[in-house]
C-alpha positions in Angstrom: 94.3 161.9 113.3 91.8 163.5 115.7 89.8 166.4 114.3 89.6 169.6 116.2 93.2 169.5 117.3 95.7 172.0 116.1 98.5 170.7 114.0 101.2 172.2 116.2 99.7 170.5 119.3 99.5 167.2 117.4 103.1 167.5 116.3 104.3 168.1 119.8 102.3 165.1 121.1 103.6 162.8 118.3 107.2 163.9 118.9 107.0 163.4 122.6 105.4 160.0 122.1 108.1 159.0 119.6 110.9 159.9 122.0 109.2 158.1 124.8 108.7 155.1 122.6 112.4 154.8 121.9 113.1 154.8 125.6 110.4 152.2 126.2 111.9 150.2 123.4 115.3 150.1 125.1 113.6 148.8 128.2 111.4 146.3 126.3 114.4 144.9 124.4 116.4 144.4 127.7 113.4 142.9 129.5 112.7 140.5 126.6 116.4 139.6 126.4 116.4 138.4 130.0 113.4 136.1 129.5 112.6 133.6 131.1 112.9 136.0 134.1 112.7 133.5 136.9 112.9 129.7 137.1 109.8 127.8 138.0 109.5 124.6 139.9 106.5 123.5 137.9 107.0 121.2 135.0 107.7 122.7 131.6 104.4 121.5 130.1 102.4 123.1 132.9 104.0 126.4 132.3 103.2 126.6 128.6 100.9 129.5 127.8 101.1 129.0 124.0 101.5 126.1 121.6 105.0 124.8 121.3 106.5 124.6 117.8 106.9 121.1 116.4 110.3 119.6 116.8 111.3 121.8 119.7 112.0 120.0 123.0 111.7 121.7 126.4 115.4 122.0 127.0 115.9 123.5 123.6 113.2 126.1 124.2 114.6 127.3 127.5 118.3 126.9 127.0 119.4 130.4 126.1 123.1 129.8 126.2 125.1 132.9 126.7 122.8 135.6 127.9 122.7 138.9 126.0 121.6 142.3 127.3 118.9 142.4 124.6 116.5 140.1 122.7 116.9 141.6 119.3 120.0 143.4 118.1 119.5 147.2 118.5 118.1 149.4 117.2 115.2 147.4 115.6 113.0 147.2 118.7 114.0 150.6 120.0 113.2 152.5 116.7 110.2 150.3 116.0 108.6 151.1 119.4 109.3 154.7 118.9 107.6 154.7 115.5 104.7 152.7 117.0 104.3 155.2 119.8 104.4 158.1 117.3 101.8 156.5 115.1 99.5 155.8 118.1 99.8 159.5 119.1 99.0 160.6 115.6 95.9 158.3 115.5 94.5 159.5 118.8 96.0 162.9 119.4 96.1 164.6 122.9 93.1 162.7 124.4 92.7 161.1 127.7 92.6 157.5 126.4 96.0 157.9 124.7 98.0 156.6 127.7 96.0 153.4 127.7 96.8 152.7 124.1 100.5 153.6 124.5 100.6 151.0 127.3 99.0 148.5 125.0 101.6 149.3 122.3 104.5 148.8 124.7 103.0 145.5 126.0 102.4 144.4 122.4 106.0 144.9 121.4 107.2 143.0 124.4 104.7 140.1 123.9 105.6 139.9 120.2 109.3 139.5 120.8 108.8 136.9 123.5 106.2 135.0 121.6 108.3 134.9 118.5 111.4 133.7 120.4 109.9 131.5 123.0 106.3 130.7 121.9 105.0 132.2 125.2 102.7 135.0 126.3 103.6 135.4 129.9 101.1 136.4 132.6 103.6 138.8 134.0 103.0 141.0 131.0 99.3 140.2 130.2 97.9 140.8 133.7 99.6 144.1 134.5 98.8 145.3 130.9 95.1 144.5 131.4 95.1 146.1 134.8 96.8 149.3 133.6 94.5 149.5 130.6 91.4 149.1 132.7 92.6 151.8 135.2 93.6 154.2 132.4 90.4 153.8 130.4 88.3 154.2 133.6 90.1 157.4 134.2 89.5 158.5 130.7 85.8 157.7 131.1 85.6 159.7 134.3 87.3 162.7 132.7 85.2 162.6 129.5 82.0 161.2 130.8 82.1 158.5 128.2 80.9 155.7 130.4 79.3 153.9 127.5 82.7 153.4 125.9 84.0 151.9 129.1 81.1 149.6 129.4 81.5 148.5 125.8 85.2 147.9 126.5 84.5 145.7 129.4 81.9 143.7 127.6 84.2 143.3 124.5 87.0 142.0 126.8 84.7 139.3 128.2 83.3 138.4 124.8 86.6 138.0 123.1 88.0 136.1 126.1 85.1 133.7 126.0 85.3 133.2 122.2 89.0 132.5 122.3 88.6 130.2 125.3 86.0 128.2 123.3 88.4 128.0 120.4 91.3 126.9 122.6 89.2 124.2 124.2 88.1 122.7 120.8 91.6 123.1 119.3 94.3 123.3 122.0 97.1 122.8 119.5 96.2 126.0 117.7 95.5 128.3 120.6 97.0 128.5 124.1 95.7 130.2 127.3 98.1 133.0 126.6 96.3 133.7 123.4 93.0 133.6 125.3 94.2 136.2 127.8 95.6 138.4 125.0 92.2 138.3 123.4 90.7 139.8 126.6 93.4 142.5 126.7 92.8 143.4 123.0 89.0 143.3 123.5 89.3 145.9 126.2 91.0 148.4 124.0 89.2 147.6 120.8 85.8 147.8 122.6 86.6 151.3 123.8 86.5 152.4 120.1 83.5 150.6 118.7 82.0 147.2 118.1 83.0 147.4 114.5 86.6 147.8 115.6 86.2 144.7 117.8 84.9 142.6 115.0 87.5 143.7 112.4 90.4 143.4 114.9 89.4 139.9 115.9 88.9 138.7 112.3 92.1 140.5 111.1 94.2 138.4 113.4 93.2 135.2 111.7 93.8 136.8 108.3 97.2 138.0 109.2 98.1 134.5 110.6 97.0 132.9 107.3 99.0 135.4 105.2 102.1 134.9 107.4 101.8 131.1 107.0 101.5 131.4 103.2 104.5 133.6 103.0 106.7 131.4 105.2 105.6 128.3 103.4 106.4 129.9 100.0 109.8 130.8 101.4 110.3 127.3 102.8 110.8 128.8 106.3 108.2 126.4 107.8 106.7 123.1 106.9 103.0 122.1 106.5 103.0 120.7 110.1 104.8 123.7 111.7 103.0 125.8 114.2 103.2 129.6 114.3 102.8 131.7 117.4 99.4 133.4 117.1 100.1 136.4 119.5 101.9 138.6 116.9 99.1 138.0 114.3 96.5 139.0 116.9 98.4 142.1 117.8 98.9 143.1 114.1 95.2 142.5 113.4 94.2 144.7 116.4 96.7 147.4 115.3 95.1 147.4 111.8 91.6 147.8 113.3 92.7 150.6 115.6 94.5 152.4 112.8 91.6 152.0 110.3 88.9 152.9 112.8 88.5 156.5 111.6 88.3 155.4 108.0 85.4 152.9 107.8 84.4 151.5 111.1 82.3 154.4 112.6 
Protein backbone atom coordinates (compact mmCIF):
# COMPACT_ATOMS: atom_id res chain seq x y z
CA UNK A 1 0.00 0.00 0.00
CA UNK A 2 1.27 3.48 -0.87
CA UNK A 3 1.92 5.78 2.08
CA UNK A 4 0.46 9.27 2.11
CA UNK A 5 -2.82 8.16 0.51
CA UNK A 6 -6.06 8.38 2.49
CA UNK A 7 -7.74 5.09 3.23
CA UNK A 8 -11.00 6.21 1.65
CA UNK A 9 -9.26 7.12 -1.63
CA UNK A 10 -7.42 3.82 -1.63
CA UNK A 11 -10.63 1.86 -1.01
CA UNK A 12 -12.32 3.60 -3.94
CA UNK A 13 -9.38 2.87 -6.26
CA UNK A 14 -9.26 -0.77 -5.16
CA UNK A 15 -13.02 -1.20 -5.61
CA UNK A 16 -13.01 0.37 -9.07
CA UNK A 17 -10.00 -1.71 -10.10
CA UNK A 18 -11.66 -4.88 -8.84
CA UNK A 19 -14.86 -4.25 -10.80
CA UNK A 20 -12.82 -3.34 -13.88
CA UNK A 21 -10.81 -6.53 -13.43
CA UNK A 22 -13.92 -8.70 -13.46
CA UNK A 23 -14.97 -7.12 -16.77
CA UNK A 24 -11.47 -7.58 -18.18
CA UNK A 25 -11.53 -11.18 -16.97
CA UNK A 26 -14.70 -11.84 -18.97
CA UNK A 27 -12.99 -10.50 -22.10
CA UNK A 28 -9.75 -12.38 -21.39
CA UNK A 29 -11.57 -15.68 -20.91
CA UNK A 30 -13.44 -15.27 -24.19
CA UNK A 31 -10.34 -14.20 -26.12
CA UNK A 32 -8.35 -17.13 -24.74
CA UNK A 33 -11.23 -19.47 -25.53
CA UNK A 34 -11.00 -18.55 -29.22
CA UNK A 35 -7.28 -19.22 -29.45
CA UNK A 36 -5.71 -19.90 -31.96
CA UNK A 37 -7.27 -16.74 -33.36
CA UNK A 38 -6.35 -17.13 -37.02
CA UNK A 39 -4.82 -19.95 -39.07
CA UNK A 40 -1.30 -19.50 -40.35
CA UNK A 41 0.18 -20.86 -43.56
CA UNK A 42 3.51 -21.41 -41.92
CA UNK A 43 4.45 -24.82 -40.61
CA UNK A 44 3.48 -25.71 -37.07
CA UNK A 45 7.07 -25.96 -35.95
CA UNK A 46 7.88 -22.50 -37.26
CA UNK A 47 5.02 -20.99 -35.27
CA UNK A 48 6.03 -22.39 -31.91
CA UNK A 49 6.89 -19.66 -29.41
CA UNK A 50 7.36 -21.98 -26.47
CA UNK A 51 8.53 -25.57 -25.92
CA UNK A 52 5.98 -28.23 -26.87
CA UNK A 53 5.11 -30.80 -24.20
CA UNK A 54 6.51 -34.26 -24.74
CA UNK A 55 4.13 -36.67 -26.40
CA UNK A 56 1.89 -34.00 -27.90
CA UNK A 57 1.76 -33.90 -31.67
CA UNK A 58 0.91 -30.77 -33.70
CA UNK A 59 -2.60 -31.92 -34.64
CA UNK A 60 -3.35 -32.69 -30.99
CA UNK A 61 -2.12 -29.28 -29.93
CA UNK A 62 -4.28 -27.31 -32.32
CA UNK A 63 -7.35 -29.50 -32.59
CA UNK A 64 -9.79 -27.74 -30.28
CA UNK A 65 -12.81 -29.85 -31.19
CA UNK A 66 -16.07 -28.08 -30.36
CA UNK A 67 -15.25 -24.44 -29.73
CA UNK A 68 -16.45 -22.91 -26.48
CA UNK A 69 -17.12 -19.26 -25.69
CA UNK A 70 -14.50 -19.38 -22.93
CA UNK A 71 -11.16 -21.03 -22.14
CA UNK A 72 -11.84 -21.81 -18.48
CA UNK A 73 -15.26 -22.44 -17.02
CA UNK A 74 -16.51 -19.20 -15.40
CA UNK A 75 -16.08 -17.57 -12.97
CA UNK A 76 -12.49 -18.63 -12.25
CA UNK A 77 -10.74 -16.29 -14.68
CA UNK A 78 -13.24 -13.48 -14.16
CA UNK A 79 -13.01 -13.43 -10.37
CA UNK A 80 -9.29 -14.14 -10.40
CA UNK A 81 -8.63 -11.17 -12.66
CA UNK A 82 -10.81 -8.98 -10.47
CA UNK A 83 -8.87 -9.98 -7.37
CA UNK A 84 -5.57 -9.44 -9.18
CA UNK A 85 -6.62 -5.96 -10.28
CA UNK A 86 -7.74 -5.10 -6.76
CA UNK A 87 -4.47 -6.31 -5.25
CA UNK A 88 -2.49 -4.36 -7.84
CA UNK A 89 -4.44 -1.21 -6.98
CA UNK A 90 -3.83 -1.85 -3.28
CA UNK A 91 -0.11 -2.29 -3.94
CA UNK A 92 0.32 0.95 -5.89
CA UNK A 93 -2.60 3.16 -4.92
CA UNK A 94 -3.78 6.09 -7.07
CA UNK A 95 -0.48 6.72 -8.85
CA UNK A 96 0.31 7.42 -12.48
CA UNK A 97 2.04 4.08 -13.09
CA UNK A 98 -0.97 2.05 -11.91
CA UNK A 99 -2.52 1.74 -15.42
CA UNK A 100 0.71 0.23 -16.77
CA UNK A 101 0.70 -2.47 -14.10
CA UNK A 102 -3.02 -3.15 -14.60
CA UNK A 103 -2.30 -3.73 -18.30
CA UNK A 104 0.50 -6.10 -17.29
CA UNK A 105 -1.92 -7.95 -15.00
CA UNK A 106 -4.49 -8.37 -17.78
CA UNK A 107 -1.85 -9.53 -20.26
CA UNK A 108 -0.42 -11.87 -17.63
CA UNK A 109 -3.74 -13.61 -17.08
CA UNK A 110 -4.30 -14.03 -20.82
CA UNK A 111 -0.76 -15.32 -21.38
CA UNK A 112 -1.04 -17.74 -18.45
CA UNK A 113 -4.26 -19.30 -19.73
CA UNK A 114 -2.93 -19.66 -23.28
CA UNK A 115 0.47 -20.98 -22.20
CA UNK A 116 -1.08 -23.59 -19.89
CA UNK A 117 -3.54 -24.79 -22.53
CA UNK A 118 -1.46 -24.42 -25.70
CA UNK A 119 2.20 -24.02 -24.63
CA UNK A 120 2.31 -20.73 -26.51
CA UNK A 121 3.08 -17.10 -25.67
CA UNK A 122 1.68 -15.31 -28.72
CA UNK A 123 3.22 -12.16 -30.16
CA UNK A 124 -0.28 -10.72 -30.54
CA UNK A 125 -0.35 -10.36 -26.76
CA UNK A 126 3.31 -9.74 -25.95
CA UNK A 127 3.98 -6.96 -28.45
CA UNK A 128 0.91 -4.80 -27.69
CA UNK A 129 1.42 -5.34 -23.94
CA UNK A 130 5.03 -4.14 -24.21
CA UNK A 131 4.01 -1.16 -26.32
CA UNK A 132 1.21 -0.19 -23.93
CA UNK A 133 3.51 -0.57 -20.93
CA UNK A 134 6.20 1.58 -22.54
CA UNK A 135 3.71 4.33 -23.43
CA UNK A 136 2.01 4.32 -20.03
CA UNK A 137 5.27 4.32 -18.08
CA UNK A 138 6.61 7.11 -20.28
CA UNK A 139 3.48 9.08 -19.47
CA UNK A 140 3.96 8.37 -15.77
CA UNK A 141 7.56 9.58 -15.98
CA UNK A 142 6.48 12.76 -17.76
CA UNK A 143 3.83 13.48 -15.13
CA UNK A 144 6.04 12.69 -12.12
CA UNK A 145 9.43 13.71 -13.47
CA UNK A 146 10.84 10.29 -12.58
CA UNK A 147 12.87 9.81 -15.75
CA UNK A 148 15.42 7.73 -13.85
CA UNK A 149 12.79 5.05 -13.24
CA UNK A 150 11.89 5.04 -16.93
CA UNK A 151 15.53 4.69 -17.97
CA UNK A 152 16.02 1.87 -15.47
CA UNK A 153 12.89 0.17 -16.84
CA UNK A 154 14.21 0.33 -20.40
CA UNK A 155 17.62 -1.01 -19.42
CA UNK A 156 16.06 -3.81 -17.35
CA UNK A 157 13.88 -4.84 -20.31
CA UNK A 158 16.95 -5.10 -22.55
CA UNK A 159 19.00 -6.94 -19.91
CA UNK A 160 16.36 -9.56 -19.13
CA UNK A 161 15.63 -10.06 -22.82
CA UNK A 162 19.35 -10.63 -23.48
CA UNK A 163 19.78 -12.99 -20.53
CA UNK A 164 16.80 -15.13 -21.51
CA UNK A 165 17.85 -15.10 -25.16
CA UNK A 166 21.23 -16.49 -24.13
CA UNK A 167 19.55 -19.18 -22.02
CA UNK A 168 17.20 -20.06 -24.89
CA UNK A 169 20.11 -20.41 -27.30
CA UNK A 170 22.03 -22.79 -25.03
CA UNK A 171 18.90 -24.73 -23.98
CA UNK A 172 16.18 -24.37 -26.64
CA UNK A 173 14.15 -27.26 -25.18
CA UNK A 174 13.75 -25.37 -21.90
CA UNK A 175 13.00 -21.85 -23.14
CA UNK A 176 11.27 -20.59 -26.26
CA UNK A 177 11.29 -17.19 -27.90
CA UNK A 178 7.94 -16.46 -26.27
CA UNK A 179 9.64 -16.76 -22.89
CA UNK A 180 12.42 -14.45 -24.08
CA UNK A 181 9.94 -11.78 -25.17
CA UNK A 182 8.00 -12.16 -21.92
CA UNK A 183 11.24 -11.54 -20.02
CA UNK A 184 11.57 -8.20 -21.80
CA UNK A 185 7.98 -7.28 -20.91
CA UNK A 186 8.49 -8.18 -17.25
CA UNK A 187 11.86 -6.43 -17.13
CA UNK A 188 10.21 -3.20 -18.26
CA UNK A 189 7.77 -3.19 -15.34
CA UNK A 190 10.11 -4.65 -12.72
CA UNK A 191 12.80 -2.16 -13.67
CA UNK A 192 10.43 0.75 -13.06
CA UNK A 193 10.41 -0.24 -9.37
CA UNK A 194 14.07 -1.02 -8.62
CA UNK A 195 16.99 -3.23 -9.60
CA UNK A 196 16.32 -5.35 -6.52
CA UNK A 197 12.83 -6.10 -7.81
CA UNK A 198 14.30 -7.06 -11.19
CA UNK A 199 16.74 -9.54 -9.63
CA UNK A 200 14.17 -11.09 -7.29
CA UNK A 201 11.50 -11.24 -9.99
CA UNK A 202 13.80 -13.00 -12.45
CA UNK A 203 15.12 -15.46 -9.86
CA UNK A 204 11.68 -16.16 -8.40
CA UNK A 205 10.46 -17.41 -11.77
CA UNK A 206 12.94 -20.28 -11.69
CA UNK A 207 12.10 -21.06 -8.07
CA UNK A 208 8.37 -21.16 -8.83
CA UNK A 209 8.99 -23.43 -11.83
CA UNK A 210 11.03 -25.83 -9.68
CA UNK A 211 8.38 -25.92 -6.97
CA UNK A 212 5.63 -26.53 -9.51
CA UNK A 213 7.61 -29.40 -11.02
CA UNK A 214 8.15 -31.00 -7.60
CA UNK A 215 4.46 -30.73 -6.70
CA UNK A 216 3.30 -32.14 -10.04
CA UNK A 217 5.84 -34.96 -9.88
CA UNK A 218 4.74 -35.83 -6.34
CA UNK A 219 1.14 -35.91 -7.52
CA UNK A 220 2.13 -37.98 -10.57
CA UNK A 221 0.65 -35.38 -12.89
CA UNK A 222 3.85 -35.27 -14.96
CA UNK A 223 6.82 -37.54 -15.59
CA UNK A 224 10.54 -36.89 -15.30
CA UNK A 225 10.78 -36.11 -19.01
CA UNK A 226 7.73 -33.86 -19.14
CA UNK A 227 8.16 -30.19 -20.02
CA UNK A 228 6.22 -27.46 -18.27
CA UNK A 229 5.36 -24.07 -19.73
CA UNK A 230 7.65 -21.47 -18.17
CA UNK A 231 5.49 -18.41 -18.78
CA UNK A 232 3.18 -18.87 -15.76
CA UNK A 233 6.17 -19.34 -13.44
CA UNK A 234 7.82 -16.18 -14.81
CA UNK A 235 4.62 -14.22 -14.25
CA UNK A 236 4.15 -15.56 -10.72
CA UNK A 237 7.75 -14.76 -9.87
CA UNK A 238 7.32 -11.22 -11.15
CA UNK A 239 4.06 -10.83 -9.21
CA UNK A 240 5.83 -11.90 -6.03
CA UNK A 241 8.63 -9.38 -6.56
CA UNK A 242 6.17 -6.58 -7.31
CA UNK A 243 4.05 -7.40 -4.25
CA UNK A 244 7.07 -7.70 -1.95
CA UNK A 245 8.83 -4.61 -3.25
CA UNK A 246 7.76 -2.39 -0.35
CA UNK A 247 8.80 -4.99 2.21
CA UNK A 248 12.46 -5.69 1.60
CA UNK A 249 13.63 -4.55 -1.83
CA UNK A 250 14.11 -0.83 -1.32
